[in-house]
C-alpha positions in Angstrom: 30.3 2.3 -13.6 27.1 0.5 -12.5 26.0 3.6 -10.6 26.4 5.8 -13.6 24.5 3.3 -15.8 21.6 3.3 -13.3 21.5 7.1 -13.3 21.3 7.1 -17.1 18.5 4.5 -17.1 16.5 6.6 -14.5 17.1 9.8 -16.6 15.8 8.0 -19.7 12.8 6.7 -17.9 12.0 10.1 -16.4 12.2 11.9 -19.7 10.1 9.3 -21.6 7.4 8.6 -19.0 7.1 11.8 -17.0 3.9 12.9 -18.7 1.9 9.7 -18.2 3.1 9.4 -14.6 2.0 13.0 -13.9 -1.5 12.1 -15.2 -1.5 9.1 -12.9 -0.6 11.3 -9.9 -3.4 13.7 -10.7 -5.8 10.7 -10.9 -4.7 9.5 -7.5 -5.0 13.0 -6.1 -8.6 13.5 -7.3 -9.9 10.0 -6.7 -11.5 10.7 -3.3 -13.3 13.8 -4.6 -14.2 12.6 -8.1 -14.0 8.9 -8.7 -15.2 9.2 -12.3 -12.5 11.7 -13.4 -9.9 9.7 -11.5 -11.0 6.5 -13.2 -11.0 7.9 -16.7 -7.6 9.5 -16.1 -6.0 6.4 -14.6 -7.6 4.2 -17.3 -6.1 6.5 -20.0 -2.7 6.2 -18.4 -2.9 2.4 -18.2 -3.9 2.2 -21.9 -1.1 4.4 -23.1 1.4 2.6 -20.9 0.2 -0.8 -22.2 0.5 0.3 -25.8 4.0 1.6 -25.4 5.4 -1.1 -23.1 3.5 -4.2 -24.4 6.6 -6.0 -25.5 8.0 -5.8 -21.9 4.6 -6.5 -20.3 4.0 -9.6 -22.3 7.4 -11.1 -21.2 6.8 -10.9 -17.4 5.8 -14.2 -15.8 3.6 -12.5 -13.1 1.5 -11.0 -15.9 1.0 -14.5 -17.3 -0.3 -15.5 -13.9 -2.9 -12.7 -14.0 -3.9 -13.7 -17.5 -4.5 -17.3 -16.3 -6.5 -16.0 -13.3 -8.6 -13.9 -15.7 -9.4 -17.0 -17.7 -10.4 -19.0 -14.5 -12.6 -16.2 -13.4 -14.4 -16.0 -16.7 -14.9 -19.8 -16.7 -16.3 -19.5 -13.1 -18.8 -16.8 -14.3 -19.9 -19.2 -17.1 -20.9 -21.8 -14.5 -22.7 -19.4 -12.2 -26.5 -19.7 -11.5 -26.9 -16.0 -12.1 -24.5 -15.5 -15.1 -25.5 -11.8 -15.6 -24.5 -10.9 -12.0 -21.3 -13.0 -12.2 -20.1 -11.4 -15.4 -20.9 -8.0 -14.0 -18.8 -8.9 -11.0 -15.8 -9.4 -13.3 -15.6 -5.7 -13.6 -14.5 -5.5 -10.0 -11.4 -7.6 -10.9 -10.4 -7.8 -14.6 -10.0 -4.0 -15.3 -7.9 -3.7 -12.2 -5.6 -6.5 -13.4 -5.0 -4.4 -16.4 -4.3 -1.4 -14.2 -1.8 -3.4 -12.2 0.0 -4.7 -15.3 0.3 -1.2 -16.8 1.4 0.6 -13.7 3.9 -2.1 -12.7 5.6 -1.1 -16.0 5.1 2.6 -15.4 6.3 2.8 -11.8 10.0 1.9 -11.6 11.7 4.2 -9.1 11.7 5.1 -5.4 11.1 8.7 -6.4 7.8 7.7 -7.9 6.8 5.8 -4.7 7.6 8.9 -2.7 5.6 11.2 -5.0 2.6 8.9 -4.9 2.7 8.8 -1.1 2.8 12.6 -0.9 -0.1 12.9 -3.3 -2.2 10.5 -1.2 -1.4 12.4 2.0 -2.2 15.8 0.4 -5.4 14.4 -1.2 -6.6 13.1 2.2 -6.7 16.5 3.9 -10.0 17.9 2.3 -11.7 14.5 2.8 -10.8 14.4 6.5 -11.9 18.0 6.9 -15.3 17.2 5.4 -15.6 14.2 7.6 -14.7 16.0 10.8 -17.3 18.7 9.8 -19.8 16.0 9.2 -19.3 14.5 12.7 -18.8 17.6 14.9 -20.4 20.5 13.0 -23.4 18.7 11.6 -22.4 19.3 7.9 -24.7 17.6 5.4 -25.1 18.2 1.7 -25.5 16.6 -1.6 -23.6 18.3 -4.5 -23.5 17.1 -8.1 -21.8 18.8 -11.0 -22.4 17.4 -14.6 -24.1 14.2 -13.3 -21.4 12.2 -11.5 -18.3 14.1 -12.7 -18.2 15.7 -9.2 -20.7 14.1 -6.8 -20.4 14.7 -3.1 -22.8 13.3 -0.5 -22.2 14.1 3.2 -24.8 12.4 5.5 -25.5 14.3 8.8 -23.8 12.6 11.8 -22.0 10.0 9.7 -22.9 6.6 8.4 -23.7 4.6 10.5 -24.8 7.5 12.7 -22.1 8.6 15.1 -19.3 7.2 12.9 -17.4 9.5 10.5 -17.7 8.5 6.8 -16.9 11.7 4.9 -17.4 11.2 1.1 -17.3 7.5 1.4 -20.5 5.5 1.7 -19.6 3.8 5.0 -17.3 4.4 8.0 -15.5 1.1 7.5 -14.7 2.1 3.9 -13.4 5.4 5.0 -11.3 3.7 7.7 -9.7 1.4 5.1 -8.8 4.5 3.0 -7.4 6.3 6.1 -5.4 3.2 7.1 -3.6 3.2 3.8 -2.9 7.0 3.8 -1.9 6.9 7.5 0.6 4.1 6.9 2.3 5.9 4.0 2.1 9.2 5.8 3.9 7.9 8.8 6.6 6.6 6.5 7.1 10.1 4.9 7.0 11.6 8.4 9.9 9.4 9.5 11.9 10.2 6.4 11.6 13.9 7.1 12.3 13.5 10.8 15.5 11.8 9.9 16.4 14.6 7.5 15.8 17.1 10.3 18.1 15.2 12.6 21.0 15.9 10.1 20.0 19.6 10.2 18.4 19.9 6.8 16.5 23.1 7.3 14.6 22.6 4.0 12.8 19.7 5.6 11.1 21.6 8.3 8.0 22.8 6.4 7.3 19.4 4.8 7.8 17.8 8.3 5.4 20.3 9.8 2.8 19.6 7.1 3.2 15.8 7.5 2.9 16.1 11.3 -0.5 17.9 10.9 -1.7 15.5 8.2 -0.8 12.3 10.1 -2.5 13.6 13.3 -5.6 14.6 11.3 -5.7 11.2 9.6 -5.2 9.4 13.0 -8.0 11.5 14.6 -10.4 10.7 11.8 -9.5 7.1 11.9 -10.4 7.0 15.6 -13.8 8.5 15.0 -14.6 6.0 12.2 -15.1 3.7 15.2 -13.7 0.9 13.0 -12.0 -1.8 15.0 -10.3 -3.0 11.8 -8.9 0.5 11.1 -7.6 0.8 14.6 -5.9 -2.5 14.4 -4.1 -1.7 11.1 -3.0 1.7 12.5 -1.6 0.1 15.7 0.1 -2.6 13.6 1.7 0.0 11.4 3.0 2.0 14.3 4.5 -1.1 15.9 6.1 -2.2 12.7 7.7 1.2 12.1 8.9 1.3 15.7 10.5 -2.2 15.3 12.0 -1.2 12.0 13.5 1.9 13.5 14.7 0.1 16.6 12.6 2.3 19.0 12.1 -0.1 21.8 10.6 2.4 24.2 7.9 3.2 21.7 7.2 -0.5 21.1 6.8 -1.0 24.8 4.6 2.0 25.2 2.3 1.1 22.4 2.1 -2.5 23.6 1.2 -1.4 27.1 -1.6 0.9 25.8 -3.0 -1.8 23.5 -2.8 -4.4 26.3 -4.7 -2.1 28.7 -7.5 -1.6 26.2 -7.7 -5.3 25.5 -7.8 -6.1 29.2 -10.5 -3.5 29.7 -12.5 -5.2 26.9 -12.0 -8.9 27.5 -10.4 -9.6 30.9 -12.4 -11.2 33.7 -14.7 -8.8 35.5 -12.4 -7.7 38.4 -9.4 -7.1 36.1 -11.6 -5.5 33.4 -13.2 -3.1 35.9 -9.8 -1.9 37.1 -8.6 -1.0 33.6 -12.0 0.5 32.7 -11.3 3.2 35.2 -8.5 4.5 32.9 -9.5 3.3 29.4 -12.4 5.3 27.8 -15.5 3.2 27.1 -15.4 4.5 23.5 -12.6 1.9 22.9 -13.2 -1.1 25.1 -17.0 -1.1 24.5 -16.5 -1.0 20.8 -14.0 -3.9 20.9 -16.2 -6.3 22.9 -19.5 -5.1 21.3 -21.0 -3.7 24.5 -21.6 -0.6 22.5 -23.9 -2.5 20.2 -25.7 -5.1 22.3 -28.2 -7.6 21.0 -26.7 -7.7 17.5 -28.4 -10.4 15.3 -26.4 -13.6 15.0 -26.6 -13.3 11.2 -24.7 -10.0 11.3 -21.8 -11.5 13.3 -18.6 -12.2 11.3 -18.4 -15.8 12.6 -21.8 -16.6 11.1 -20.9 -15.0 7.8 -17.5 -16.7 7.5 -19.1 -20.1 8.3 -21.7 -19.7 5.6 -19.1 -18.6 3.0 -16.9 -21.6 3.8 -19.9 -23.9 3.4 -20.7 -22.4 0.0 -17.0 -22.9 -1.0 -17.1 -26.5 0.0 -20.3 -27.2 -2.0 -18.8 -25.8 -5.3 -15.1 -26.0 -4.7 -13.9 -25.8 -8.4 -15.9 -22.9 -9.9 -17.8 -21.4 -6.9 -21.3 -20.0 -7.1 -20.5 -17.0 -9.3 -19.3 -13.5 -8.4 -21.8 -11.4 -6.6 -23.8 -14.5 -5.5 -23.0 -14.4 -1.7 -25.4 -11.5 -0.9 -28.3 -13.3 -2.7 -27.6 -16.7 -1.1 -27.1 -15.2 2.4 -30.4 -13.3 2.3 -32.2 -16.4 1.2 -30.8 -18.3 4.1 -30.7 -15.7 6.9 -33.5 -13.3 5.8 -31.1 -10.4 6.3 -29.5 -8.4 3.4 -25.7 -8.4 3.6 -23.3 -7.2 0.9 -20.4 -9.5 1.6 -19.0 -11.9 4.3 -16.4 -9.5 5.7 -13.6 -11.7 4.5 -12.4 -11.2 0.9 -10.6 -14.5 0.6 -13.6 -16.6 1.9 -15.8 -14.6 -0.4 -13.6 -15.3 -3.4 -13.5 -19.0 -2.5 -17.3 -19.2 -2.3 -17.9 -17.2 -5.5 -15.1 -18.4 -7.8 -13.8 -21.6 -6.3 -10.6 -22.7 -4.7 -8.3 -22.8 -7.8 -8.9 -19.1 -8.6 -8.5 -18.1 -5.0 -5.3 -20.0 -4.5 -3.9 -18.6 -7.7 -4.9 -15.1 -6.6 -3.3 -15.5 -3.2 -0.2 -17.0 -4.8 0.2 -14.0 -7.1 -0.1 -11.6 -4.1 2.4 -13.7 -2.2 4.8 -13.6 -5.1 4.7 -9.8 -5.1 5.1 -9.5 -1.4 7.9 -12.1 -1.0 9.8 -10.6 -3.9 9.5 -7.1 -2.3 10.7 -8.3 1.1 13.7 -10.2 -0.5 14.6 -7.0 -2.4 14.5 -5.0 0.8 16.7 -7.5 2.6 19.2 -8.4 0.0 19.6 -5.8 -2.6 22.8 -3.8 -2.5 21.6 -1.1 -4.8 18.9 0.5 -2.6 20.1 3.7 -0.9 19.5 3.9 2.8 17.1 6.8 2.4 15.0 4.8 -0.1 14.6 1.7 2.1 12.1 3.4 4.4 9.7 4.4 1.7 9.8 0.9 0.2 9.2 -0.6 3.6 6.2 1.7 3.9 4.6 0.3 0.8 5.3 -3.3 1.9 3.7 -2.5 5.2 0.7 -1.0 3.4 0.4 -4.2 1.4 0.4 -6.3 4.6 -2.1 -4.0 6.1 -4.4 -4.5 3.1 -4.1 -8.3 3.4 -5.0 -8.1 7.1 -7.8 -5.7 6.6 -9.3 -8.0 3.9 -9.4 -11.0 6.3 -12.1 -9.1 8.3 -13.6 -6.9 5.6 -13.9 -6.5 1.8 -12.5 -3.4 0.1 -13.2 -4.6 -3.4 -16.6 -2.8 -3.8 -15.4 0.7 -3.4 -13.9 1.7 -6.7 -11.4 4.2 -5.2 -10.1 1.8 -2.7 -9.8 -1.0 -5.2 -7.9 1.1 -7.7 -5.6 2.5 -5.0 -4.8 -1.0 -3.8 -3.9 -2.2 -7.2 -1.7 0.8 -7.9 0.2 0.1 -4.6 0.6 -3.6 -5.6 1.9 -2.4 -9.0 4.3 0.0 -7.4 5.9 -2.7 -5.3 6.0 -5.1 -8.3 7.5 -2.5 -10.7 10.3 -1.3 -8.4 11.1 -4.9 -7.4 11.4 -6.1 -11.0 13.6 -3.1 -12.0 16.0 -3.5 -9.1 16.1 -7.3 -9.5 17.3 -6.7 -13.0 20.0 -4.4 -11.7 21.1 -7.0 -9.2 21.4 -9.6 -12.0 23.3 -7.2 -14.1 25.7 -6.5 -11.3 26.3 -10.2 -10.5 27.1 -10.8 -14.2 29.6 -7.9 -14.3 31.3 -9.2 -11.2 
């Protein structure tokens, strides 16, 4: 009885929301190539969803939490020294809260999670090709169509030079994008691999495409030369291997990572032995031998210490959004966009209450998702892997933002909030089913 009821609910949802969801998929697909078109489309979808689902949206406690957070952020901006910059900084947060709220109502099924993952993997292919051409074939061009409707800039040799950046402004930003796509792509690849093992011939072509896409994303991620991106990719591979129970793969990856770390950081005799086998491209990047004599002000430890001192000086309301760069330049005489830690930046710019509430809301989403994966009896075995992939992507985002800030790239910011919304929406829906089932029993 319950299974039949669930199917009816899904059919109703699909028939009613298929059109807005399709628009959202198109927006996600086109985001890397045209941020403006993607933004307008996903904003339209969010508005339509909000209008049609407002009665449900307004009843969800997590949305009350984001409403309170919005108020705290506005209050913080009102106390900032540079109020104009602080209120402009709100546009990096408040519109994305609205996007989250709307899409958590729109995204309700595992089929939608799977569709979005496929769209992200497909959309990454042209971006990776352009990046590889930039690095290895010397591609460089600037193309604009109708102002910024379609605006592509490829810098010769990458940005910074020698590091692949593709259509993104910086290699680290591109690495963050690739880490998200790579994690979800591996999840889809594992799904299709399992289908092939039960001799489903229809799965061969998707499996072949995913194999090529995952390899391309991994190669591009390597040549971003981003330590953060490498760490997230390794973390994702280990997590998948543990989830699948592949102990040999876990041991192999651990051995490779240990060899690289020993080549980078072990005492000289040990390091020299491992450097015979580990390319300098990896170990020299990890221990900064590749970039010697880096100014102290550009080191993360210095930036984090300064951000923490700012937070302690104004613990309740912070210094105002977008204030860190101005204050750091005044102190260190070096321009720097952010302190390479999102949570320290938020503490310094908006105060501890806002930051703690923000972290609490993220923890709420993640813990609820993990509990659903562990305890729900209504998730099919084949759906558990794709949900695990999204949870893993969420954890990867958190880890990445402890050593960088993805907030300032519109594409990454929007993509992150859609992923949060996907986890939250599916979790809420299936928790409702679990409650219904418990009442029936």
